[in-house]
N, C-alpha and C positions, 0 to 999 in steps of 0.2 A: 127368366129372360133368355131368349134364344140368341146364340152368338152366330154371326155370319162370317164364314171364312172367306179369304180372298178368292179362293177358287169358286165360291158361290156367286160372286159378283160378276155381272156382265161387263166385260172389259173389251175394248177394241183389240183386234188381232195384234196390232203393233205392240200394245202394252203387254199382252200375254207373251209374245216372243221376247220382249225385253226382259221380262222376269225369268223366262226359261234360260236366256243367255246368261243372266247373272248367276243362276244356279249352276249352269254348266261350268262357268268360270270358277265358282267356289269349289266344285268337285275336283276340277283339275288342280287347283292350288292345294287341295287335300291329298293329292297323289293318286286320284282315281281317274283312270282313262280307259277307253274301250269298254269291255264288258264289266270291268270293276266299277264303272260309274253307274251301273244299274244292278250291282250285286244285291241279291236277295236270297237268303237261305235260313233255315231254322237255326243252325249253329251260330250264324252271324247275329241273329236276333237274340239268342241267349247271351252271346258275348256283349251285345249292346245293353241288355238288361243288367248284367253283372257290372259293367263299367259305369252304368247309371247310378249304381250303389257305391261307387268308389273302389270296386275290386278290379284287379287285373286278371290276366289269364295267360298260361303258357300252353300253346297249341303245337303239338308235334306229331309227326307221321311221315310216311314215305312221300316222295315227290308225286304230285298229281292227285292228292287226296283232298284238295279243296281248302287247305289252310289259309292261303292268301285270299281266296274268294270270301271266306267267312270273315276274316279280318277287315276286308274291304266293305263288306256289308255293314259291320259295326260302325266303321268310320263314316260310311254314307249316311246311316241313320243319325249319327251325331251331327253331321253337317246339315241335314234336313231339319234338325231340331234347333239349329242356330248355334251349335257348339263348335268351338275351334277344335279341329282334329286333323291328323296327318297319318298317312300310310307311306312308309319309306323303308327300303331295305337297309340293313345295318351297314352294308358296304357303301351304299350311296351316301348315307348320313356321315359316315366317317370320312369319305372323300370330300364332302362339302365342308366339314369342319377343318380338314387338313388344308384345303385350298385357301383358307383365310390367311395362312402363313405365307402364301405366295401372291397375296394381293387380291384374292377373290372376294366374293360377297361375304360380309361379316354377319355374325349373329346366328349361325346355324345351330350351334349347341344351345344357346340361350332360348331360341324359339322352341327347340325340341323339349327343353325343360318346362316350357310354359303351356304347351297345348293341353287343352282339357282332356283330350284323349290322344294318345300316341300308339300307333301300331308299328312295331319294329319287325320287319319281315326278313326271314331267311337267316336267323342267327346261326353262326357256325360257318357261313360262307366267306366271312371276312378273314383277312390275314390276322392270325392271333398274335400280334405284336404286343409288347408291354404297354405301349401307348394306347392301342386300340382297346385293350381290355380295361385299362384304367379309365378311359373315356366313357365306355359303356357302363361300367359300374358306377361312376360318378353321376351319369345321367339318371340311372335307375334310382340311386340313393336320393338324389334331389327330388325326383318325382314322388317317391314314397314319403319323404319328409313333408312335401306339400299336399299330400293326400290326392295325387292325380293318378288315375289308373293307366296302366300300360298293358297292351296285348303284345305278346312275343310269339312269333311263329318260327319253327325250325324243323329240319329233317331229322334232328337228333334229340334223344332224351337228355335231361340235364346231366346224367352221369357220363354220357358220351361227350357232351360239351366240355366237361371237366377234363377228359382225356385229350381232346383237341387243343385245349388251352394249356396243356402241359404243366409247367411249373407254376402257372397262375390259376390252375384249375379250381382252387379253393374259392375263387371269386364267382364261380358259375352259379352257386346256390343263391347269391344275392341278385342275379339277373332274373331268376324265375319269380313271377308273380305268384299269388297265393293258390291259384287253381291250375291243375295240370289236366289237359284234355288231349286225348289221342284221336287223331283222324286216321282212318284206315282205307286201304285201296278198295275201290269198287263202290264207295258210297256216293260219288258224284258231287259236284259243287253244290247242288241244291238240296242234298240230303244231310241228315243230322249225324254228327259224330257222337260218340258216347262220352259223357262226363265220367271219367274213371274214379277220381277221388277228389275230395274238397278239403280245404284247410281245416274244417271242423273235425275231420277224421285224423288228419296228420298231427294237429296240435303242435306245430313247430318242428316235428321230426322230418328231415329231408325224405322225399318220396322214395328215392333210390335206396335209402336205408330201410325205411318202413316196409318196402316190398320184400325184403329178405326174411322177415320174421315169419315163423310158423311153417316154413317150407320144409320139404323132406330132408332128413339127415343123410349123410354119406358115410356109411361104415361106422356109425356110432348111435347112441341113444341115451335118453335120460332114464335114470332109475331113482325116482323120487327127486331129491335135490342134488343127487350125484349124477355122474354120467360114466359110460363105459364104452369100450370098443366092441363092435359087432363084426368087424372085418379085420383080416390080418394084414391087408395091404393098404398103403397110402393112397388116398383118393386122387392124388395128383400124379405121382411118378410111378406108383406100383411097388415101391420098396416096402420093407417091413414097417408097419405102422407102430408107433410108440406112444401116441397120446391123442386125445380129442381136442379139437380147436373150435371155439365159438366163432361162427362166421360173422355174426355181429359182435363187436367187442363187448366183453362183459361189463365194462364201465358204462355202457349205454343202457343197461337194464332191460326190462321187458317192455312190450308194447301192447297197449289195450286197443283193440280194433272195435270201434263202435259202429254198428250197422243197423239198418231197419229191422233185421232179423235176429239181432242179439248182439251181445258183447263177448269178445274172446280175449283172454290174456295170452298173448303170444310170446314164446321164448325164441331165442336165437337157435337156428339149426346148428348141428354139430357135424364136423367132418374129421375123419381119421387121417392123420398126417404122420410123416416120418420126421425124425429130428426133434429138436427142443425149441425153446423160444428164440435161440440164437443160431440154430443149425438146421439144415435140411429144409423141407417144404414148410415146416412150421415157422421157420424164420422168414420165409417168403411172404407169409401172411402178417406175422408180427412186425417185421421190419417195415412194413407198410406198404410196401407198395409194389412189390413184384406181382403178386397175385391179386386180382380184383374180381370178386364174385358178383354175378348178376343173375337174378332169376328171370327167365325169358318165357313168356306165355306163348303157347302155340297159336292161339287165336285171341283177338281182342275181346270176344265174348267171354272167354275164360277169365281174363283179367277183371272184367266188370263183375262177373259172378263171384270172384273172391272179395272184392271190395264192398259188394252189397250183401255179403253174408251167405249167398246161395251155396257156394262150395263148402263152406264151413258147417253148414247144416247137414251136408252129406258126408263129410270127411273130417276127422279130428285133425288138429294141427299136427304137422310132421308126418301125416299118413303117406306111406309110399305110393298109395294110389294117386296122389297128386301129380306123379310123373306122367300120368295120362293127359295132363293139361299143359305141362310145361317142362322145362329142364334147367339145369345149372349151366351157365356159360362163365368159365373162369379164365380171364385173360392174363396171359403171362406178359407183363410189360417189358421184360428183357428180350424175349424172342418175337413178340407180336402174335404168338400162337394162342388160339382159343381152345380150351379144353371143355368139351361138352359132356355133361354127366346126365344120363337119362334113366338111371336106376340107382337105388341105394345100396 
């Protein structure tokens, strides 16, 4: 039996205009105005496909890389499909919720918890107060419990959100949906960003931690199940090195990276440090939180090649040649200085 869509039926012009007006109204209520009301791009369609399966996504990248446009495309497709959806900045949503205490319209948080698809735009631009962070994590927790997908866009990686949120940074991981996607400069609103890593590869390991495994050592190396110094100087301050430190805490164990090109057992990189677990630069890592390591890829293509196994087919884990593709950036939380290490 052939189904006839509404668009196939001959309707008076007035009826067509009325239907179009209703749709424009629905798109406005979903937060889509101007070009966002007509957003159409490959990445947005991929997001829509994911959210249709009940999965969310965390989309990050520099300003102007099409993150909001892609989220708008996914929301638009949901609205056209008859699904309740909303695109809203985190700052605007928090303002709407806060205004309830001053006699404003009520129910902003409850509505955000109930949309079949919610796109939270520009995470990290809000003031990171204790109330704001608690409200956002409650919102995400509620939606996860109800099986409702959320798209989050941000100019920052999850690890950077943790730093912005300061003492409440541990909550940042709860904000991130299961898939992390990077948008990069030059791709344009209608072009596709690369899906860097999916939940099936991470298997519950935070991406910012998983990213550290297998990268080059700094002044140290493994010898079987043991390890030894290969440099005389501390990788941070240049003083006499006294021991090796695991950049990923030993209690976290190894990480198995499963890719279309093979599976690799990745160990934590090592770094030569001065002091002991309670003194010197070694204490800066062990105490937690003075030195925060991050592996930074020079190009998005290199990051994708790591996660799909291409680089590991060419280079063994910890190969110093990996410095040709990225470098260590170790942030000193005490001074705000970032130490870049570009060779082992």
